[in-house]
Every structure is written in C-alpha cells, then in structure tokens.
Steps between C-alpha positions, in 0.01 A plus 500: 500500500539130408192263494672289767514794741135588440418129565709495824330819622151371438571167647653672818197727540259212462681297750504780749134569427412139576700506826334818617158367402566179696608710793209730504234239404608161644159352397618522145701184567171306494421614145835521341782326672865555404749421773666806640833319499473463130422877466801591717722265298367649179564855628863402601554340158361800322738736692810279436405457130456876467830572652679261260290604197583865550865456611659598167252766404567877532275641768245753373440739783148603363385142486622442859321819616178389326520153654552647849193733462275244342580214752466734807167641373374154399575339834365788694182505294465120556517548872241781484267295276527185711436705820197667345367166394503395863818301500721480808862421466609192707857626530412858590523689178266789534470868422545569868815306523813730558718234331303531185541883496876466585542268195300740284708788629827315401343419166416871436856599602636236260274643224617850578870384470426322175315812364804710573719244322278512198504876495886506520533243218258686281687824550821333366328351200 
C-alpha cells in the first residue's frame, strides 16, 4: 500500500472522528473550534482525491476487505465509546437507531461479498 493511501485513510478517519465528536459533544466547540463546513469540505476533497489517486492502480481485494472491516469496526466503536462517555448525538446516531443497524448490516453484507471475492482470487493464484 502506498504512503499516499495510508495518509488518505488516516486523514479520512480523523475527519470522521472529529465530526462524530462534534455531533456527540457539541460543547467541544467552545474548547476546540473547527467549522463543520471546513470538515465536510475536507472530507469531500479527501474522497475525490482518493478516487483520482487510486484510479490507475490495480485493486487488491484483500486491502479493500481489510479497509471495510477496519472502518466499520472503528466507526461503530467510536459510537459506542462516545455513548458510554455520555455523549448524545444531535442528528440521531445511536445504538438504538434502526438506520445505524441497517447501515451496519449492509456493510457486513459487503464485507461478506468481498471476502468471497478474496477467496475466489486466492484459489486461482
């Protein structure tokens, strides 16, 4: 994996972490203020940059699978930690939200499909 990709992944996770922290703990804005519009713009720029940076690379199914698992577990664990710390989401992200569990279910299904793809590609290698 190229250093550029690792940098993009870390920057994306930090941006999403900051957005979730602001959502669960709006009082943080008094201590550390970074406009949400800048964070959203940064997230969009990161996604666009990652699409163009990886456009001509050969996809590695194992890395995609790893990224799907790590990002899903990371974001779910952030929601759990922020909830345990007493944070309440301003937009309704909670462990009781059916939308969250539907998104996690879709993510698990995608991980399952990617895992099958990895197994098939490994059997031909």
